[in-house]
OpenMM code with the backbone's topology and positions (N, CA, C; nanometers):
from openmm import Vec3, app, unit

residues = "MET ILE ALA SER SER PRO ALA GLU ARG VAL ALA ILE PRO ARG ILE CYS VAL THR ALA LEU HIS ILE THR ILE ALA LEU LEU PHE LEU VAL ARG ARG PRO SER SER ARG ILE ALA ASN TRP LYS GLU LEU ALA ILE CYS PHE PRO SER PHE ILE LEU ALA ALA PHE ALA TRP LYS LEU ALA HIS ASP SER ASP SER TRP SER THR ALA THR GLN ILE MET LEU LEU SER GLY THR LEU PHE THR ILE TYR SER LEU ALA TYR LEU GLY ASN SER PHE ALA ILE PHE PRO ALA GLN ARG GLU ILE LYS VAL GLN GLY PRO TYR ARG LEU VAL ARG HIS PRO VAL TYR LEU GLY GLU LEU ILE MET ILE LEU ALA CYS CYS ILE SER THR GLY ARG LEU LEU ALA VAL ALA VAL PHE LEU ALA ALA VAL VAL SER VAL ALA ILE ARG LEU ILE ALA GLU GLU ARG PHE LEU ILE ALA SER GLU ASP TYR GLN GLN TYR ARG LEU LYS VAL ARG TRP ARG LEU LEU PRO ILE LEU TRP".split()
positions = [
    Vec3(8.4302, 6.4899, 9.0212),
    Vec3(8.4653, 6.4157, 8.9017),
    Vec3(8.4564, 6.5087, 8.7813),
    Vec3(8.5506, 6.4957, 8.6902),
    Vec3(8.5514, 6.5753, 8.5684),
    Vec3(8.4557, 6.5099, 8.4687),
    Vec3(8.3721, 6.5909, 8.4078),
    Vec3(8.2700, 6.5406, 8.3161),
    Vec3(8.3330, 6.4835, 8.1897),
    Vec3(8.2613, 6.3937, 8.1239),
    Vec3(8.3159, 6.3306, 8.0049),
    Vec3(8.2416, 6.3660, 7.8773),
    Vec3(8.1159, 6.3994, 7.8819),
    Vec3(8.0455, 6.4342, 7.7593),
    Vec3(8.0780, 6.5782, 7.7203),
    Vec3(8.0728, 6.6112, 7.5897),
    Vec3(8.1065, 6.7464, 7.5463),
    Vec3(8.0261, 6.8549, 7.6172),
    Vec3(7.8978, 6.8347, 7.6373),
    Vec3(7.8153, 6.9362, 7.7037),
    Vec3(7.8585, 6.9566, 7.8484),
    Vec3(7.8951, 6.8480, 7.9149),
    Vec3(7.9383, 6.8577, 8.0540),
    Vec3(8.0784, 6.9165, 8.0654),
    Vec3(8.1655, 6.8913, 7.9668),
    Vec3(8.3017, 6.9422, 7.9714),
    Vec3(8.3050, 7.0939, 7.9728),
    Vec3(8.2158, 7.1553, 7.9009),
    Vec3(8.2141, 7.3006, 7.8947),
    Vec3(8.1786, 7.3594, 8.0299),
    Vec3(8.1112, 7.2831, 8.1137),
    Vec3(8.0696, 7.3333, 8.2443),
    Vec3(8.1888, 7.3701, 8.3330),
    Vec3(8.2941, 7.2897, 8.3334),
    Vec3(8.4102, 7.3185, 8.4172),
    Vec3(8.4727, 7.4527, 8.3785),
    Vec3(8.5021, 7.4775, 8.2509),
    Vec3(8.5572, 7.6088, 8.2149),
    Vec3(8.4644, 7.7245, 8.2518),
    Vec3(8.3353, 7.7082, 8.2307),
    Vec3(8.2415, 7.8160, 8.2656),
    Vec3(8.2372, 7.8394, 8.4161),
    Vec3(8.2404, 7.7333, 8.4925),
    Vec3(8.2415, 7.7470, 8.6387),
    Vec3(8.3681, 7.8194, 8.6829),
    Vec3(8.4809, 7.7845, 8.6232),
    Vec3(8.6074, 7.8495, 8.6591),
    Vec3(8.6022, 7.9992, 8.6319),
    Vec3(8.5583, 8.0361, 8.5146),
    Vec3(8.5530, 8.1782, 8.4786),
    Vec3(8.4502, 8.2520, 8.5645),
    Vec3(8.3389, 8.1892, 8.5916),
    Vec3(8.2381, 8.2513, 8.6776),
    Vec3(8.2929, 8.2732, 8.8184),
    Vec3(8.3608, 8.1730, 8.8735),
    Vec3(8.4192, 8.1863, 9.0076),
    Vec3(8.5223, 8.2986, 9.0115),
    Vec3(8.6024, 8.3098, 8.9066),
    Vec3(8.7017, 8.4177, 8.9000),
    Vec3(8.6329, 8.5537, 8.8941),
    Vec3(8.5294, 8.5653, 8.8138),
    Vec3(8.4560, 8.6922, 8.8042),
    Vec3(8.3896, 8.7300, 8.9367),
    Vec3(8.3333, 8.6336, 9.0042),
    Vec3(8.2711, 8.6614, 9.1355),
    Vec3(8.3772, 8.7087, 9.2346),
    Vec3(8.4916, 8.6433, 9.2343),
    Vec3(8.6011, 8.6835, 9.3236),
    Vec3(8.6422, 8.8280, 9.2965),
    Vec3(8.6601, 8.8617, 9.1708),
    Vec3(8.7007, 8.9974, 9.1346),
    Vec3(8.5933, 9.0983, 9.1744),
    Vec3(8.4684, 9.0644, 9.1507),
    Vec3(8.3589, 9.1549, 9.1893),
    Vec3(8.3590, 9.1798, 9.3397),
    Vec3(8.3786, 9.0752, 9.4173),
    Vec3(8.3829, 9.0909, 9.5630),
    Vec3(8.5018, 9.1771, 9.6058),
    Vec3(8.6144, 9.1595, 9.5401),
    Vec3(8.7320, 9.2397, 9.5748),
    Vec3(8.7119, 9.3875, 9.5429),
    Vec3(8.6362, 9.4164, 9.4389),
    Vec3(8.6039, 9.5561, 9.4093),
    Vec3(8.5275, 9.6199, 9.5260),
    Vec3(8.4474, 9.5406, 9.5940),
    Vec3(8.3680, 9.5926, 9.7051),
    Vec3(8.4502, 9.6217, 9.8301),
    Vec3(8.5616, 9.5518, 9.8487),
    Vec3(8.6387, 9.5673, 9.9726),
    Vec3(8.7715, 9.6405, 9.9546),
    Vec3(8.8083, 9.6722, 9.8331),
    Vec3(8.9412, 9.7289, 9.8132),
    Vec3(8.9534, 9.8688, 9.8707),
    Vec3(9.0737, 9.8993, 9.9120),
    Vec3(9.1050, 10.0308, 9.9676),
    Vec3(9.1314, 10.1299, 9.8560),
    Vec3(9.1097, 10.2566, 9.8843),
    Vec3(9.1465, 10.3573, 9.7853),
    Vec3(9.2986, 10.3568, 9.7654),
    Vec3(9.3407, 10.3857, 9.6460),
    Vec3(9.4845, 10.3883, 9.6191),
    Vec3(9.5419, 10.5238, 9.6579),
    Vec3(9.6680, 10.5218, 9.6963),
    Vec3(9.7349, 10.6472, 9.7287),
    Vec3(9.7938, 10.7110, 9.6034),
    Vec3(9.8069, 10.6304, 9.4968),
    Vec3(9.8600, 10.6804, 9.3708),
    Vec3(9.8148, 10.5853, 9.2613),
    Vec3(9.7756, 10.6399, 9.1459),
    Vec3(9.7335, 10.5557, 9.0341),
    Vec3(9.8252, 10.5774, 8.9142),
    Vec3(9.8249, 10.4820, 8.8250),
    Vec3(9.9099, 10.4874, 8.7065),
    Vec3(9.8640, 10.5970, 8.6117),
    Vec3(9.9574, 10.6426, 8.5288),
    Vec3(9.9221, 10.7401, 8.4266),
    Vec3(9.8666, 10.6677, 8.3037),
    Vec3(9.8227, 10.7407, 8.2055),
    Vec3(9.7570, 10.6813, 8.0896),
    Vec3(9.8501, 10.5904, 8.0101),
    Vec3(9.9796, 10.6203, 8.0060),
    Vec3(10.0737, 10.5348, 7.9328),
    Vec3(10.0870, 10.3988, 8.0012),
    Vec3(10.0957, 10.3999, 8.1335),
    Vec3(10.1053, 10.2742, 8.2078),
    Vec3(9.9769, 10.1922, 8.1949),
    Vec3(9.8651, 10.2609, 8.1920),
    Vec3(9.7372, 10.1911, 8.1724),
    Vec3(9.7308, 10.1287, 8.0334),
    Vec3(9.7764, 10.2029, 7.9324),
    Vec3(9.7740, 10.1536, 7.7946),
    Vec3(9.8636, 10.0311, 7.7778),
    Vec3(9.9766, 10.0289, 7.8474),
    Vec3(10.0673, 9.9146, 7.8404),
    Vec3(10.0015, 9.7893, 7.8970),
    Vec3(9.9182, 9.8056, 7.9972),
    Vec3(9.8531, 9.6917, 8.0625),
    Vec3(9.7357, 9.6355, 7.9834),
    Vec3(9.6748, 9.7161, 7.9014),
    Vec3(9.5505, 9.6782, 7.8350),
    Vec3(9.5604, 9.5541, 7.7451),
    Vec3(9.6675, 9.5370, 7.6630),
    Vec3(9.6708, 9.4190, 7.5741),
    Vec3(9.6601, 9.2850, 7.6452),
    Vec3(9.7091, 9.2746, 7.7680),
    Vec3(9.6998, 9.1457, 7.8370),
    Vec3(9.5539, 9.1077, 7.8646),
    Vec3(9.4681, 9.2068, 7.8873),
    Vec3(9.3250, 9.1785, 7.9062),
    Vec3(9.2630, 9.1266, 7.7774),
    Vec3(9.2963, 9.1923, 7.6677),
    Vec3(9.2404, 9.1546, 7.5377),
    Vec3(9.2827, 9.0127, 7.5004),
    Vec3(9.4092, 8.9810, 7.5217),
    Vec3(9.4574, 8.8476, 7.4851),
    Vec3(9.3961, 8.7386, 7.5718),
    Vec3(9.3751, 8.7662, 7.6985),
    Vec3(9.3091, 8.6674, 7.7853),
    Vec3(9.1662, 8.6433, 7.7370),
    Vec3(9.0971, 8.7505, 7.7035),
    Vec3(8.9599, 8.7361, 7.6529),
    Vec3(8.9584, 8.6625, 7.5192),
    Vec3(9.0568, 8.6912, 7.4354),
    Vec3(9.0646, 8.6245, 7.3059),
    Vec3(9.0922, 8.4747, 7.3226),
    Vec3(9.1803, 8.4389, 7.4155),
    Vec3(9.2074, 8.2968, 7.4420),
    Vec3(9.0799, 8.2267, 7.4883),
    Vec3(9.0046, 8.2936, 7.5751),
    Vec3(8.8787, 8.2358, 7.6220),
    Vec3(8.7806, 8.2200, 7.5067),
    Vec3(8.7742, 8.3185, 7.4199),
    Vec3(8.6818, 8.3121, 7.3058),
    Vec3(8.7205, 8.1977, 7.2125),
    Vec3(8.8498, 8.1780, 7.1901),
    Vec3(8.8936, 8.0659, 7.1060),
    Vec3(8.8468, 7.9325, 7.1637),
    Vec3(8.8542, 7.9196, 7.2945),
    Vec3(8.8203, 7.7931, 7.3599),
    Vec3(8.6734, 7.7839, 7.3975),
    Vec3(8.6070, 7.8948, 7.4052),
    Vec3(8.4715, 7.9010, 7.4597),
    Vec3(8.3755, 7.8005, 7.3958),
    Vec3(8.3767, 7.7904, 7.2646),
    Vec3(8.2822, 7.7026, 7.1970),
    Vec3(8.3363, 7.5616, 7.1778),
    Vec3(8.4557, 7.5390, 7.2277),
    Vec3(8.5187, 7.4093, 7.2083),
    Vec3(8.4459, 7.3007, 7.2873),
    Vec3(8.4247, 7.1881, 7.2229),
    Vec3(8.3657, 7.0740, 7.2933),
    Vec3(8.4710, 6.9652, 7.3133),
    Vec3(8.5960, 7.0038, 7.2979),
    Vec3(8.7022, 6.9027, 7.3053),
    Vec3(8.7963, 6.9234, 7.4241),
    Vec3(8.7458, 6.9828, 7.5312),
    Vec3(8.8297, 7.0004, 7.6500),
    Vec3(8.8641, 6.8637, 7.7055),
    Vec3(8.9904, 6.8302, 7.7052),
    Vec3(9.0334, 6.7032, 7.7643),
    Vec3(9.0325, 6.7163, 7.9162),
    Vec3(9.0409, 6.6041, 7.9819),
    Vec3(9.0474, 6.6056, 8.1283),
    Vec3(9.1702, 6.6851, 8.1738),
    Vec3(9.2823, 6.6674, 8.1039),
    Vec3(9.4058, 6.7383, 8.1411),
    Vec3(9.3897, 6.8901, 8.1284),
    Vec3(9.3268, 6.9383, 8.0212),
    Vec3(9.3096, 7.0833, 8.0073),
    Vec3(9.2091, 7.1369, 8.1083),
    Vec3(9.1081, 7.0572, 8.1418),
    Vec3(9.0143, 7.0992, 8.2464),
    Vec3(9.0857, 7.1115, 8.3807),
    Vec3(9.1716, 7.0153, 8.4110),
    Vec3(9.2471, 7.0197, 8.5364),
    Vec3(9.3432, 7.1385, 8.5364),
    Vec3(9.4067, 7.1642, 8.4222),
    Vec3(9.4964, 7.2793, 8.4118),
    Vec3(9.4200, 7.4095, 8.4343),
    Vec3(9.3049, 7.4228, 8.3708),
    Vec3(9.2247, 7.5433, 8.3889),
    Vec3(9.1787, 7.5566, 8.5335),
    Vec3(9.1322, 7.4490, 8.5901),
    Vec3(9.0882, 7.4508, 8.7296),
    Vec3(9.2030, 7.4880, 8.8227),
    Vec3(9.3214, 7.4318, 8.7994),
    Vec3(9.4385, 7.4638, 8.8816),
    Vec3(9.4761, 7.6109, 8.8690),
    Vec3(9.4802, 7.6611, 8.7466),
    Vec3(9.5119, 7.8027, 8.7249),
    Vec3(9.4096, 7.8941, 8.7897),
    Vec3(9.2825, 7.8562, 8.7796),
    Vec3(9.1754, 7.9363, 8.8398),
    Vec3(9.1872, 7.9371, 8.9920),
    Vec3(9.2055, 7.8201, 9.0505),
    Vec3(9.2164, 7.8117, 9.1960),
    Vec3(9.3389, 7.8880, 9.2467),
    Vec3(9.4506, 7.8786, 9.1744),
    Vec3(9.5702, 7.9518, 9.2154),
    Vec3(9.5488, 8.1023, 9.2019),
    Vec3(9.4806, 8.1450, 9.0968),
    Vec3(9.4517, 8.2873, 9.0790),
    Vec3(9.3601, 8.3372, 9.1900),
    Vec3(9.2553, 8.2639, 9.2201),
    Vec3(9.1625, 8.3033, 9.3267),
    Vec3(9.2343, 8.3049, 9.4620),
    Vec3(9.3163, 8.2051, 9.4872),
    Vec3(9.3967, 8.1994, 9.6100),
    Vec3(9.4861, 8.3237, 9.6209),
    Vec3(9.5515, 8.3589, 9.5115),
    Vec3(9.6386, 8.4774, 9.5101),
    Vec3(9.5590, 8.6053, 9.5288),
    Vec3(9.4450, 8.6141, 9.4640),
    Vec3(9.3593, 8.7318, 9.4800),
    Vec3(9.3083, 8.7436, 9.6233),
    Vec3(9.2785, 8.6303, 9.6852),
    Vec3(9.2318, 8.6331, 9.8247),
    Vec3(9.3393, 8.6918, 9.9160),
    Vec3(9.4640, 8.6571, 9.8926),
    Vec3(9.5720, 8.7156, 9.9724),
    Vec3(9.5917, 8.8626, 9.9403),
    Vec3(9.5664, 8.8997, 9.8179),
    Vec3(9.5770, 9.0408, 9.7805),
    Vec3(9.4678, 9.1217, 9.8492),
    Vec3(9.3499, 9.0631, 9.8594),
    Vec3(9.2399, 9.1230, 9.9353),
    Vec3(9.2107, 9.2666, 9.9000),
    Vec3(9.2127, 9.3537, 10.0011),
    Vec3(9.1732, 9.4928, 9.9792),
    Vec3(9.2792, 9.5747, 9.9069),
    Vec3(9.3899, 9.5135, 9.8669),
    Vec3(9.4906, 9.5800, 9.7844),
    Vec3(9.4696, 9.5500, 9.6359),
    Vec3(9.3614, 9.4827, 9.6038),
    Vec3(9.3305, 9.4450, 9.4661),
    Vec3(9.3172, 9.5667, 9.3754),
    Vec3(9.3708, 9.5529, 9.2544),
    Vec3(9.3536, 9.6551, 9.1508),
    Vec3(9.3620, 9.5873, 9.0144),
    Vec3(9.2911, 9.6407, 8.9198),
    Vec3(9.2997, 9.5906, 8.7832),
    Vec3(9.4235, 9.6493, 8.7153),
    Vec3(9.4421, 9.7773, 8.7322),
    Vec3(9.5563, 9.8477, 8.6743),
    Vec3(9.6514, 9.8899, 8.7853),
    Vec3(9.7755, 9.9240, 8.7513),
    Vec3(9.8717, 9.9633, 8.8546),
    Vec3(9.8193, 10.0769, 8.9431),
    Vec3(9.8271, 10.0536, 9.0725),
    Vec3(9.7861, 10.1521, 9.1725),
    Vec3(9.8641, 10.1230, 9.2995),
    Vec3(9.8958, 10.2265, 9.3719),
    Vec3(9.9714, 10.2100, 9.4959),
    Vec3(9.8766, 10.1813, 9.6105),
    Vec3(9.8876, 10.0606, 9.6648),
    Vec3(9.8131, 10.0184, 9.7821),
    Vec3(9.9083, 9.9427, 9.8728),
    Vec3(9.8569, 9.8900, 9.9800),
    Vec3(9.9397, 9.8130, 10.0725),
    Vec3(10.0026, 9.6926, 10.0018),
    Vec3(10.1324, 9.6718, 10.0251),
    Vec3(10.2038, 9.5587, 9.9673),
    Vec3(10.1729, 9.4338, 10.0495),
    Vec3(10.1345, 9.3280, 9.9811),
    Vec3(10.1048, 9.2009, 10.0482),
    Vec3(10.2255, 9.1089, 10.0375),
    Vec3(10.2587, 9.0418, 10.1468),
    Vec3(10.3779, 8.9569, 10.1495),
    Vec3(10.3482, 8.8159, 10.2016),
    Vec3(10.2220, 8.7813, 10.2166),
    Vec3(10.1849, 8.6494, 10.2668),
    Vec3(10.1442, 8.5580, 10.1507),
    Vec3(10.1263, 8.4315, 10.1857),
    Vec3(10.0768, 8.3339, 10.0888),
    Vec3(10.1663, 8.3257, 9.9669),
    Vec3(10.1070, 8.3242, 9.8474),
    Vec3(10.1866, 8.3090, 9.7256),
    Vec3(10.2784, 8.4292, 9.6996),
    Vec3(10.2514, 8.5408, 9.7636),
    Vec3(10.3340, 8.6605, 9.7458),
    Vec3(10.4683, 8.6485, 9.8173),
    Vec3(10.4868, 8.5435, 9.8945),
    Vec3(10.6180, 8.5151, 9.9539),
    Vec3(10.7090, 8.4465, 9.8533),
    Vec3(10.6504, 8.3839, 9.7512),
    Vec3(10.7273, 8.3067, 9.6531),
    Vec3(10.7575, 8.3851, 9.5262),
    Vec3(10.6563, 8.4518, 9.4740),
    Vec3(10.6723, 8.5351, 9.3534),
    Vec3(10.5963, 8.6650, 9.3744),
    Vec3(10.6396, 8.7681, 9.3040),
    Vec3(10.5782, 8.8992, 9.3238),
    Vec3(10.4456, 8.9153, 9.2484),
    Vec3(10.4198, 8.8309, 9.1502),
    Vec3(10.2976, 8.8447, 9.0695),
    Vec3(10.2286, 8.7102, 9.0482),
    Vec3(10.1833, 8.6464, 9.1563),
    Vec3(10.1210, 8.5144, 9.1411),
    Vec3(9.9891, 8.5169, 9.0645),
    Vec3(9.9169, 8.6265, 9.0680),
    Vec3(9.7907, 8.6336, 8.9933),
    Vec3(9.8196, 8.6181, 8.8435),
    Vec3(9.9239, 8.6834, 8.7951),
    Vec3(9.9583, 8.6725, 8.6529),
    Vec3(10.0008, 8.5306, 8.6171),
    Vec3(10.0686, 8.4631, 8.7085),
    Vec3(10.1068, 8.3241, 8.6854),
    Vec3(9.9812, 8.2377, 8.6703),
    Vec3(9.8860, 8.2537, 8.7611),
    Vec3(9.7609, 8.1794, 8.7513),
    Vec3(9.6851, 8.2098, 8.6231),
    Vec3(9.6828, 8.3366, 8.5846),
    Vec3(9.6149, 8.3751, 8.4604),
    Vec3(9.6814, 8.3104, 8.3395),
    Vec3(9.8141, 8.3067, 8.3381),
    Vec3(9.8829, 8.2443, 8.2246),
    Vec3(9.8548, 8.0942, 8.2178),
    Vec3(9.8411, 8.0294, 8.3317),
    Vec3(9.8043, 7.8875, 8.3318),
    Vec3(9.6641, 7.8708, 8.2737),
    Vec3(9.5733, 7.9601, 8.3099),
    Vec3(9.4370, 7.9551, 8.2552),
    Vec3(9.4378, 7.9783, 8.1042),
    Vec3(9.5145, 8.0775, 8.0598),
    Vec3(9.5233, 8.1072, 7.9165),
    Vec3(9.5822, 7.9881, 7.8412),
    Vec3(9.6861, 7.9271, 7.8984),
    Vec3(9.7463, 7.8102, 7.8348),
    Vec3(9.6433, 7.6981, 7.8204),
    Vec3(9.5648, 7.6738, 7.9231),
    Vec3(9.4614, 7.5700, 7.9149),
    Vec3(9.3612, 7.6017, 7.8041),
    Vec3(9.3192, 7.7263, 7.7961),
    Vec3(9.2259, 7.7657, 7.6895),
    Vec3(9.2877, 7.7431, 7.5520),
    Vec3(9.4134, 7.7807, 7.5373),
    Vec3(9.4803, 7.7662, 7.4080),
    Vec3(9.5013, 7.6194, 7.3714),
    Vec3(9.5388, 7.5389, 7.4679),
    Vec3(9.5562, 7.3949, 7.4409),
    Vec3(9.4239, 7.3315, 7.4014),
    Vec3(9.3166, 7.3744, 7.4640),
    Vec3(9.1863, 7.3124, 7.4373),
    Vec3(9.1385, 7.3327, 7.2943),
    Vec3(9.1879, 7.4360, 7.2280),
    Vec3(9.1409, 7.4633, 7.0925),
    Vec3(9.2012, 7.3693, 6.9899),
    Vec3(9.3271, 7.3304, 7.0111),
    Vec3(9.3948, 7.2477, 6.9123),
    Vec3(9.4303, 7.3243, 6.7862),
    Vec3(9.4215, 7.4558, 6.7893),
    Vec3(9.4507, 7.5381, 6.6714),
    Vec3(9.5906, 7.5983, 6.6804),
    Vec3(9.6538, 7.6147, 6.5655),
    Vec3(9.7856, 7.6767, 6.5609),
    Vec3(9.7779, 7.8233, 6.6052),
    Vec3(9.6682, 7.8890, 6.5737),
    Vec3(9.6488, 8.0274, 6.6169),
    Vec3(9.6616, 8.0405, 6.7681),
    Vec3(9.6214, 7.9383, 6.8410),
    Vec3(9.6269, 7.9411, 6.9874),
    Vec3(9.7701, 7.9516, 7.0380),
    Vec3(9.8655, 7.8939, 6.9659),
    Vec3(10.0066, 7.9048, 7.0052),
    Vec3(10.0489, 8.0513, 6.9997),
    Vec3(10.0109, 8.1180, 6.8923),
    Vec3(10.0438, 8.2605, 6.8782),
    Vec3(9.9761, 8.3437, 6.9863),
    Vec3(9.8526, 8.3106, 7.0178),
    Vec3(9.7796, 8.3826, 7.1220),
    Vec3(9.8484, 8.3632, 7.2570),
    Vec3(9.8878, 8.2397, 7.2881),
    Vec3(9.9545, 8.2164, 7.4162),
    Vec3(10.0877, 8.2901, 7.4234),
    Vec3(10.1675, 8.2825, 7.3180),
    Vec3(10.2964, 8.3525, 7.3180),
    Vec3(10.2772, 8.5035, 7.3308),
    Vec3(10.1781, 8.5566, 7.2615),
    Vec3(10.1478, 8.7003, 7.2737),
    Vec3(10.1026, 8.7338, 7.4151),
    Vec3(10.0261, 8.6444, 7.4767),
    Vec3(9.9810, 8.6668, 7.6148),
    Vec3(10.0997, 8.6688, 7.7104),
    Vec3(10.1937, 8.5786, 7.6924),
    Vec3(10.3130, 8.5754, 7.7780),
    Vec3(10.3906, 8.7061, 7.7638),
    Vec3(10.4097, 8.7499, 7.6404),
    Vec3(10.4828, 8.8752, 7.6167),
    Vec3(10.4066, 8.9931, 7.6764),
    Vec3(10.2765, 8.9988, 7.6554),
    Vec3(10.1987, 9.1131, 7.7068),
    Vec3(10.1954, 9.1146, 7.8595),
    Vec3(10.1882, 8.9969, 7.9214),
    Vec3(10.1913, 8.9911, 8.0678),
    Vec3(10.3289, 9.0338, 8.1187),
    Vec3(10.4349, 8.9922, 8.0511),
    Vec3(10.5699, 9.0336, 8.0910),
    Vec3(10.5856, 9.1849, 8.0806),
    Vec3(10.5366, 9.2427, 7.9725),
    Vec3(10.5433, 9.3889, 7.9551),
    Vec3(10.4603, 9.4578, 8.0628),
    Vec3(10.3425, 9.4057, 8.0894),
    Vec3(10.2557, 9.4627, 8.1926),
    Vec3(10.3219, 9.4556, 8.3303),
    Vec3(10.3789, 9.3414, 8.3596),
    Vec3(10.4440, 9.3202, 8.4874),
    Vec3(10.5609, 9.4176, 8.5072),
    Vec3(10.6407, 9.4347, 8.4034),
    Vec3(10.7541, 9.5283, 8.4111),
    Vec3(10.7036, 9.6710, 8.4293),
    Vec3(10.5999, 9.7096, 8.3558),
    Vec3(10.5427, 9.8446, 8.3706),
    Vec3(10.4872, 9.8647, 8.5109),
    Vec3(10.4204, 9.7629, 8.5625),
    Vec3(10.3647, 9.7720, 8.6973),
    Vec3(10.4760, 9.7876, 8.8011),
    Vec3(10.5838, 9.7126, 8.7832),
    Vec3(10.6946, 9.7244, 8.8780),
    Vec3(10.7630, 9.8606, 8.8693),
    Vec3(10.7743, 9.9151, 8.7492),
    Vec3(10.8297, 10.0511, 8.7354),
    Vec3(10.7455, 10.1520, 8.8124),
    Vec3(10.6151, 10.1314, 8.8098),
    Vec3(10.5237, 10.2187, 8.8821),
    Vec3(10.5390, 10.1994, 9.0333),
    Vec3(10.5435, 10.0746, 9.0771),
    Vec3(10.5464, 10.0440, 9.2205),
    Vec3(10.6800, 10.0727, 9.2880),
    Vec3(10.7869, 10.0770, 9.2111),
    Vec3(10.9200, 10.0948, 9.2693),
    Vec3(10.9349, 10.2302, 9.3392),
    Vec3(10.8467, 10.3233, 9.3114),
    Vec3(10.8497, 10.4528, 9.3803),
    Vec3(10.8237, 10.4375, 9.5297),
    Vec3(10.7630, 10.3264, 9.5676),
    Vec3(10.7306, 10.2995, 9.7081),
    Vec3(10.8486, 10.2316, 9.7778),
    Vec3(10.8856, 10.2835, 9.8927),
    Vec3(10.9906, 10.2215, 9.9743),
    Vec3(10.9498, 10.0797, 10.0158),
    Vec3(10.8212, 10.0607, 10.0465),
    Vec3(10.7724, 9.9274, 10.0837),
    Vec3(10.7946, 9.8267, 9.9707),
    Vec3(10.7686, 9.8700, 9.8476),
    Vec3(10.7867, 9.7791, 9.7345),
    Vec3(10.9348, 9.7512, 9.7104),
    Vec3(11.0171, 9.8500, 9.7303),
    Vec3(11.1613, 9.8282, 9.7159),
    Vec3(11.2095, 9.7218, 9.8150),
    Vec3(11.1609, 9.7293, 9.9378),
    Vec3(11.1963, 9.6293, 10.0393),
    Vec3(11.1397, 9.4916, 10.0030),
    Vec3(11.0201, 9.4901, 9.9525),
    Vec3(10.9557, 9.3650, 9.9108),
    Vec3(11.0371, 9.2970, 9.8002),
    Vec3(11.0831, 9.3748, 9.7031),
    Vec3(11.1640, 9.3201, 9.5936),
    Vec3(11.2923, 9.2558, 9.6447),
    Vec3(11.3473, 9.3092, 9.7506),
    Vec3(11.4679, 9.2502, 9.8086),
    Vec3(11.4385, 9.1163, 9.8753),
    Vec3(11.3190, 9.1030, 9.9304),
    Vec3(11.2798, 8.9790, 9.9986),
    Vec3(11.2330, 8.8712, 9.9007),
    Vec3(11.1592, 8.9128, 9.7974),
    Vec3(11.1038, 8.8180, 9.6999),
    Vec3(11.1694, 8.8459, 9.5647),
    Vec3(11.2623, 8.7602, 9.5308),
    Vec3(11.3455, 8.7829, 9.4120),
    Vec3(11.2704, 8.7609, 9.2809),
    Vec3(11.1837, 8.6601, 9.2778),
    Vec3(11.1240, 8.6166, 9.1513),
    Vec3(10.9962, 8.6934, 9.1200),
    Vec3(10.9865, 8.7374, 8.9961),
    Vec3(10.8680, 8.8114, 8.9521),
    Vec3(10.7505, 8.7184, 8.9268),
    Vec3(10.7749, 8.6141, 8.8460),
    Vec3(10.6645, 8.5307, 8.7987),
    Vec3(10.6867, 8.3813, 8.8218),
    Vec3(10.8061, 8.3351, 8.7920),
    Vec3(10.8371, 8.1924, 8.8049),
    Vec3(10.9635, 8.1740, 8.8877),
    Vec3(10.9536, 8.1066, 9.0025),
    Vec3(11.0737, 8.0831, 9.0813),
    Vec3(11.1848, 8.0193, 8.9974),
    Vec3(11.3027, 8.0653, 9.0194),
    Vec3(11.4260, 8.0215, 8.9543),
    Vec3(11.4416, 8.0772, 8.8116),
    Vec3(11.3311, 8.0986, 8.7386),
    Vec3(11.3415, 8.1451, 8.6006),
    Vec3(11.3366, 8.2969, 8.5852),
    Vec3(11.2352, 8.3605, 8.6496),
    Vec3(11.2194, 8.5052, 8.6307),
    Vec3(11.1365, 8.5653, 8.7413),
] * unit.nanometer
topology = app.Topology()
chain = topology.addChain("A")
for resn in residues:
    res = topology.addResidue(resn, chain)
    for name in ("N", "CA", "C"):
        topology.addAtom(name, app.Element.getBySymbol(name[0]), res)
């Protein structure tokens, strides 16, 4: 059951973020070494998406007005992100790196399901604030994730496996749209 008092409402967002952090920490322990890593320019392109996600969380962090709908949205985004990360498994990386290409689970539908889940989480955080600034933060997050995704694909396209994967999975982030 989703909590109704302001103090209890904050628990769902904190649990979601904690579960995501634990998942990422565990993946760091099992990931394989990369055969190739991104250069400093590619790393720099990816960095703003981290900052914007943290900023969205900070905007919502102290909020006591999380509606049931935004809690469900955050929970859904978190569960989808964790599900996607679980399929990524030992190929997990924070920044672009060449590892084994995963083609199961959500990776059969879109090439970057983790980013889709993260954007759902960011949207929930931004909606929960009720501030106009949150709209700008969400739009900036979408743009930064798109730029990051394109940079990551430019890096990965050097791999024959990734080229074949792109032929099988057409959509980058959202089926039918992109």
